[in-house]
C-alpha positions as CSV (number, residue, x, y, z in Angstrom):
1,M,-26.0,10.1,-43.3
2,T,-25.0,9.3,-46.9
3,S,-21.9,7.0,-47.2
4,P,-18.8,8.5,-49.1
5,T,-19.1,5.5,-51.6
6,L,-22.8,6.6,-52.4
7,Q,-21.7,10.3,-52.7
8,Q,-18.9,9.4,-55.2
9,N,-21.2,7.1,-57.1
10,K,-23.8,9.8,-57.5
11,A,-21.2,12.3,-58.4
12,D,-19.8,10.2,-61.1
13,L,-23.2,9.5,-62.5
14,R,-24.0,13.2,-62.4
15,R,-21.2,13.9,-64.9
16,I,-22.2,11.3,-67.4
17,A,-26.0,12.0,-67.0
18,G,-25.4,15.7,-67.6
19,E,-23.5,14.9,-70.9
20,R,-26.5,12.5,-72.0
21,R,-29.1,14.9,-71.2
22,D,-27.1,17.8,-73.1
23,A,-26.7,15.5,-76.1
24,A,-30.5,14.5,-76.1
25,A,-31.5,18.2,-75.8
26,A,-29.2,19.3,-78.7
27,T,-30.6,16.8,-80.9
28,A,-34.3,16.4,-79.9
29,G,-37.2,18.9,-80.1
30,E,-39.3,16.6,-78.0
31,T,-41.1,19.0,-75.5
32,A,-44.3,18.8,-77.6
33,V,-44.2,14.9,-77.3
34,V,-43.4,14.9,-73.6
35,T,-46.3,17.5,-73.1
36,D,-48.8,15.3,-75.0
37,R,-47.6,12.1,-73.2
38,F,-48.1,13.8,-69.8
39,L,-51.4,15.2,-70.5
40,A,-52.7,11.8,-71.9
41,A,-51.4,9.7,-69.1
42,V,-51.2,11.5,-65.8
43,R,-54.4,12.2,-64.0
44,V,-54.2,15.5,-62.3
45,P,-56.9,15.7,-59.4
46,P,-59.5,18.5,-60.2
47,G,-58.5,21.7,-58.4
48,A,-55.0,20.4,-57.4
49,A,-52.3,23.0,-57.3
50,V,-49.3,21.9,-59.6
51,S,-45.6,22.9,-59.2
52,G,-43.3,23.2,-62.3
53,Y,-39.9,24.6,-62.4
54,W,-38.3,27.2,-64.6
55,P,-35.8,25.1,-67.0
56,M,-32.2,25.5,-66.7
57,R,-29.5,24.0,-69.0
58,S,-30.7,21.3,-71.0
59,E,-33.6,20.2,-68.7
60,I,-36.9,19.3,-70.5
61,D,-39.2,22.5,-70.4
62,P,-42.4,22.0,-68.3
63,R,-43.9,25.3,-69.3
64,P,-46.3,23.9,-72.2
65,I,-47.7,21.5,-69.5
66,L,-48.1,24.2,-67.1
67,T,-49.8,26.4,-69.7
68,A,-52.2,23.4,-70.5
69,L,-53.1,22.9,-66.8
70,H,-53.5,26.5,-66.3
71,A,-56.1,26.5,-69.0
72,R,-57.9,23.5,-67.3
73,G,-58.2,25.6,-64.2
74,H,-55.2,24.4,-62.2
75,S,-53.3,26.9,-60.0
76,L,-49.7,26.9,-60.6
77,C,-46.4,27.5,-58.5
78,L,-42.8,27.4,-58.9
79,P,-40.3,26.2,-56.3
80,V,-38.1,28.4,-54.4
81,V,-34.8,27.6,-52.5
82,V,-35.0,29.0,-48.9
83,G,-31.7,27.7,-47.6
84,K,-29.3,24.9,-47.6
85,G,-30.7,21.7,-46.1
86,Q,-34.5,22.9,-46.1
87,P,-37.2,21.9,-48.3
88,L,-38.4,23.9,-51.1
89,I,-41.4,26.4,-50.7
90,F,-43.6,27.1,-53.6
91,R,-45.0,30.5,-54.9
92,A,-47.9,31.1,-56.9
93,W,-47.1,31.8,-60.6
94,R,-49.2,32.0,-63.9
95,P,-47.9,31.9,-67.4
96,G,-46.7,35.5,-68.3
97,D,-45.9,36.4,-64.8
98,G,-42.4,38.0,-64.3
99,L,-39.8,36.3,-62.3
100,V,-36.7,37.3,-60.2
101,A,-33.3,35.5,-59.9
102,G,-33.4,32.8,-57.3
103,G,-30.6,30.8,-55.8
104,F,-28.5,28.2,-58.0
105,G,-29.3,30.0,-61.3
106,T,-33.1,29.7,-60.9
107,Q,-35.9,32.1,-61.7
108,V,-38.7,32.3,-59.2
109,P,-41.7,34.2,-58.4
110,D,-41.1,37.4,-56.2
111,E,-41.7,37.4,-52.4
112,E,-45.1,39.1,-52.8
113,Q,-46.6,36.0,-54.3
114,E,-48.5,33.8,-52.1
115,T,-47.1,30.6,-50.8
116,V,-48.8,27.4,-52.4
117,V,-48.9,23.7,-51.3
118,P,-48.7,21.7,-54.6
119,R,-50.3,18.2,-54.9
120,L,-48.5,17.5,-58.1
121,L,-45.0,18.2,-58.7
122,L,-43.1,18.3,-62.1
123,V,-39.5,17.4,-61.2
124,P,-36.3,18.1,-63.3
125,L,-33.5,15.4,-63.2
126,L,-30.3,14.3,-64.5
127,A,-31.0,10.6,-64.6
128,F,-33.8,8.0,-63.6
129,D,-34.4,4.5,-63.2
130,R,-37.6,2.2,-63.7
131,A,-37.9,2.0,-60.0
132,G,-38.6,5.7,-59.8
133,Y,-35.3,7.1,-58.4
134,R,-34.0,10.2,-59.8
135,L,-30.6,11.7,-59.7
136,G,-30.6,15.6,-59.2
137,Y,-27.8,18.2,-58.8
138,G,-27.1,17.0,-55.2
139,G,-28.7,19.4,-53.0
140,G,-31.5,17.1,-51.7
141,F,-34.1,19.8,-52.1
142,Y,-36.7,17.5,-53.7
143,D,-36.1,14.6,-51.5
144,R,-36.7,16.8,-48.4
145,T,-39.5,18.7,-50.0
146,L,-41.4,15.5,-51.1
147,A,-40.9,13.7,-47.7
148,A,-42.5,16.9,-46.1
149,L,-45.3,17.2,-48.6
150,R,-46.1,13.3,-48.4
151,A,-46.3,13.6,-44.6
152,Q,-49.2,16.1,-45.1
153,G,-51.1,14.0,-47.6
154,P,-51.1,12.5,-51.1
155,V,-48.7,14.1,-53.6
156,V,-47.8,13.0,-57.1
157,A,-44.1,13.6,-58.2
158,V,-43.6,13.5,-62.0
159,G,-40.0,13.6,-63.4
160,L,-39.7,15.0,-66.8
161,A,-36.8,13.7,-69.1
162,F,-35.2,12.5,-72.2
163,S,-35.3,8.7,-72.6
164,A,-31.5,8.9,-73.2
165,Q,-31.3,9.9,-69.3
166,E,-32.7,6.5,-68.2
167,V,-30.0,4.3,-66.3
168,E,-30.2,0.8,-65.0
169,S,-30.1,2.0,-61.4
170,V,-29.8,5.4,-59.6
171,P,-27.6,5.1,-56.5
172,H,-29.9,5.8,-53.6
173,D,-30.5,5.5,-49.9
174,A,-33.4,5.7,-47.6
175,T,-33.3,9.6,-47.9
176,D,-34.0,9.6,-51.6
177,A,-37.6,10.1,-52.6
178,R,-39.0,8.1,-55.4
179,L,-41.1,9.6,-58.3
180,D,-44.6,8.4,-59.1
181,W,-44.2,9.0,-62.8
182,I,-41.5,9.5,-65.3
183,V,-42.5,11.1,-68.7
184,T,-40.1,11.0,-71.5
185,E,-40.5,11.6,-75.3
186,A,-40.7,7.7,-75.5
187,E,-43.2,6.9,-72.8
188,A,-45.2,7.7,-69.7
189,L,-44.0,5.4,-67.0
190,D,-46.2,4.9,-63.9
191,V,-43.6,3.8,-61.2
192,G,-45.9,4.8,-58.1
């Protein structure tokens, strides 16, 4: 159970971090730099399925990374919210495929697409620290999902962000899953 103080600290940081990300996105065209840094630094195991996300608000756009990995032969998928308190599932997706409205304002592959188990996940975030902790929107979906996937075998989680989203320390507890990498326009940080 997350303490009320931790919940409040996260809520306070969400407001600040969202504003910082919005400001960074408004002034930076950094997607190409983030893509290049990711492709140069992060080793994607041969044949590994890769999960991205459909960008919302001012999130870093992972689609150029996904397109490059698809061209290298990786199968791709996007996350789908099944229900509150549950891990995400992932449905197959290829560049150019249509999407349908999902929960929380997301765009997702339709129910006819096969379910995929990714071994590398590109993860959106509001804030991150150098220990690999991330602050999301508060639903805990990625924390539950990473815990479930890691129980089944090796998984690499890569947070994509603007460097302005870095904070000294993200409030966290034992239920918060750490990232293995954080890639920004400034650096690719291996925290795994």
